C-alpha positions as CSV (number, residue, x, y, z in Angstrom):
1,M,83.5,87.9,80.1
2,K,83.4,86.4,83.5
3,E,81.2,88.0,86.2
4,I,82.9,89.2,89.4
5,V,81.9,91.1,92.6
6,I,84.0,93.0,95.1
7,F,83.7,92.5,98.8
8,G,84.5,95.9,100.4
9,S,83.4,99.2,99.0
10,G,85.9,101.3,100.9
11,G,89.2,102.7,99.6
12,L,90.7,99.4,98.7
13,G,87.5,98.2,97.1
14,R,87.4,101.3,94.8
15,E,91.1,100.7,93.9
16,V,90.2,97.1,93.0
17,H,87.4,98.4,90.8
18,Q,89.9,100.6,89.0
19,L,92.3,97.6,88.7
20,L,89.6,95.5,87.1
21,L,88.9,98.4,84.7
22,D,92.6,98.6,83.8
23,I,92.7,94.8,83.2
24,N,89.6,95.2,80.9
25,S,91.3,98.0,79.0
26,K,93.8,95.5,77.7
27,S,91.4,92.6,77.3
28,N,87.7,92.3,78.2
29,V,88.0,89.7,81.0
30,W,85.6,90.9,83.8
31,N,82.0,91.9,84.0
32,I,82.1,93.9,87.2
33,L,78.7,93.6,88.9
34,G,79.1,95.6,92.1
35,Y,80.1,95.6,95.7
36,Y,79.1,93.7,98.8
37,D,79.8,95.3,102.1
38,N,78.6,94.9,105.7
39,L,78.9,98.7,106.4
40,D,77.3,100.2,103.3
41,S,73.6,100.4,102.4
42,K,72.2,98.1,99.8
43,G,71.3,100.0,96.7
44,K,73.8,102.7,97.2
45,F,76.2,103.5,94.3
46,V,79.9,103.8,94.9
47,N,82.0,105.2,92.0
48,G,79.3,103.9,89.6
49,L,78.9,100.5,91.0
50,P,75.9,99.3,93.2
51,V,76.2,97.9,96.7
52,L,74.4,94.6,96.3
53,G,74.2,93.7,100.0
54,D,76.2,92.3,102.9
55,I,78.0,89.0,103.5
56,E,74.8,87.1,104.0
57,D,73.5,88.4,100.7
58,L,76.7,87.4,99.0
59,K,76.6,83.9,100.5
60,S,73.1,83.3,99.1
61,S,73.8,84.9,95.7
62,S,74.6,83.1,92.5
63,H,77.8,85.2,92.0
64,E,80.8,82.8,91.8
65,N,83.9,85.0,91.5
66,V,84.7,87.2,94.5
67,I,87.7,89.4,95.2
68,I,88.0,90.4,98.9
69,A,89.2,94.0,99.0
70,I,89.8,94.3,102.7
71,G,93.2,95.6,103.9
72,D,93.1,94.0,107.4
73,N,94.7,90.6,107.1
74,T,92.7,89.0,110.0
75,L,89.4,90.3,108.6
76,R,90.3,89.2,105.1
77,K,91.0,85.6,106.4
78,T,87.7,85.6,108.4
79,L,85.8,86.6,105.3
80,H,87.5,84.0,103.2
81,N,86.7,81.3,105.8
82,S,83.1,82.3,105.7
83,L,82.9,82.1,101.9
84,N,85.4,79.4,101.2
85,M,83.1,76.6,100.3
86,L,80.7,78.8,98.4
87,K,82.7,81.0,96.0
88,K,85.8,81.2,93.8
89,F,88.6,83.6,94.4
90,P,90.6,84.6,91.3
91,Y,93.9,86.5,91.7
92,L,94.2,90.0,90.0
93,V,97.4,91.4,88.5
94,H,97.6,94.9,87.1
95,P,98.7,95.0,83.4
96,S,101.7,97.1,84.3
97,V,103.2,94.4,86.6
98,S,106.4,92.9,85.5
99,Y,106.7,89.1,86.2
100,N,107.4,85.9,84.3
101,G,106.1,82.4,84.1
102,E,108.2,81.1,87.0
103,T,106.1,83.3,89.4
104,A,103.4,81.5,91.4
105,I,100.4,83.6,92.6
106,G,97.7,82.2,94.9
107,G,93.9,82.7,94.6
108,G,92.5,85.9,96.0
109,S,95.7,87.8,95.8
110,I,95.8,91.4,94.4
111,I,98.9,92.8,92.7
112,M,98.6,96.5,92.1
113,S,100.1,98.8,89.5
114,G,103.9,99.3,89.2
115,V,104.9,96.2,91.1
116,F,108.0,94.3,90.0
117,L,108.2,90.6,90.7
118,S,111.6,89.1,90.1
119,I,112.5,85.4,89.3
120,N,111.0,82.4,91.1
121,V,108.8,84.4,93.4
122,V,106.0,82.6,95.3
123,V,103.0,84.8,96.3
124,G,100.5,83.0,98.6
125,S,96.8,83.3,98.7
126,F,94.9,86.5,99.6
127,V,98.1,88.6,99.6
128,L,97.9,92.3,98.9
129,V,100.9,93.8,97.1
130,N,100.3,97.5,96.8
131,V,101.6,100.0,94.3
132,S,105.3,100.3,93.3
133,S,106.6,97.6,95.5
134,T,109.6,95.4,94.5
135,I,109.8,91.7,95.2
136,G,113.3,90.2,94.7
137,H,114.3,86.8,93.4
138,D,113.3,83.6,95.3
139,V,111.0,85.5,97.7
140,V,108.3,83.5,99.4
141,I,105.2,85.3,100.7
142,N,102.8,83.3,102.7
143,D,99.0,83.7,102.9
144,F,97.1,86.8,104.1
145,V,100.0,89.2,103.9
146,S,99.7,93.0,103.3
147,I,102.6,94.7,101.5
148,N,102.0,98.4,101.4
149,P,103.1,100.9,98.8
150,G,106.8,101.2,98.0
151,V,108.0,98.2,100.0
152,R,111.4,96.6,98.9
153,L,112.0,92.9,99.5
154,S,115.5,91.8,98.6
155,G,116.4,88.3,97.4
156,S,115.4,85.1,99.2
157,V,113.2,86.8,101.8
158,K,110.6,84.6,103.5
159,V,107.5,86.3,104.8
160,G,105.2,84.4,107.2
161,E,101.4,84.4,107.3
162,N,99.5,87.5,108.6
163,V,102.4,89.8,108.2
164,S,101.9,93.5,107.4
165,L,104.8,95.5,105.8
166,G,104.4,99.2,106.2
167,V,104.8,101.8,103.5
168,G,108.3,102.1,102.2
169,S,109.8,99.4,104.5
170,V,112.9,97.5,103.3
171,L,113.9,93.9,104.0
172,N,117.5,92.9,103.5
173,N,118.6,89.7,101.7
174,N,117.8,86.3,103.2
175,I,115.5,87.7,105.9
176,H,112.9,85.4,107.4
177,I,109.9,86.8,109.2
178,I,107.6,84.6,111.3
179,D,103.8,84.8,111.3
180,N,101.9,87.6,112.9
181,V,104.4,90.4,112.6
182,K,103.9,94.1,111.7
183,I,106.7,96.2,110.3
184,G,106.2,100.0,110.6
185,P,106.4,102.5,107.8
186,G,109.9,103.3,106.6
187,S,111.5,100.6,108.7
188,V,114.6,98.7,107.6
189,V,114.8,95.0,108.6
190,M,118.4,93.9,108.7
191,K,118.0,90.5,110.3
192,S,115.4,87.8,110.6
193,I,112.4,88.2,113.0
194,E,111.6,85.3,115.2
195,K,109.2,86.8,117.7
196,E,105.7,88.0,117.0
197,G,105.0,91.7,117.4
198,T,105.4,95.2,115.9
199,Y,108.8,96.4,114.7
200,F,109.8,99.9,113.8
201,G,112.9,101.9,113.0
202,N,116.2,101.7,111.1
203,P,117.3,99.1,112.0
204,A,113.8,97.7,112.9
205,R,113.4,96.9,116.6
206,L,110.6,95.3,118.6
207,V,108.3,98.1,119.9
208,L,105.3,96.1,120.9
209,A,105.3,92.4,121.7
210,G,102.6,90.2,120.0
């Protein structure tokens, strides 16, 4: 078994702990050592796992495999940059996820339960794909993207870096979204987005410029 630690002991961190347990229920892959977190007390136990320290403790530790369980894209990138030359970042895929050998998944990405990945999908690094989302054929998702529960991406969608797709949002075929865009919950994106900012509605419209 390979040792692994989780950075982030909040809600997502606890979900990642369960994801690791689910992976281990199929095949004993990970020895889950505990959490690191800047906001929790060292020595505290969270859902049965100890908090081992903060980011500085993690940097100086001998632990190699780290999963960054932080939902905020910008903070996730900052933490990666701080740890990049010191640690390894495996990707995690829940056993229930449907995907094939033509799918590419970058390091540090987290694919939660019930996700469907179609043919020739590219998932970048440090991408979060949350529960019950559907990713269509030939979709390309760049680094540091958050896809919240129940999102639907149709075929040949391209998602830029640092994009957040709200719960239940839908992207039509052949949509391209540039970097640094947020799509609100339940929004339907009918055409490509070429300006940074926050979009909301059906059809999605710019509500706050980036």
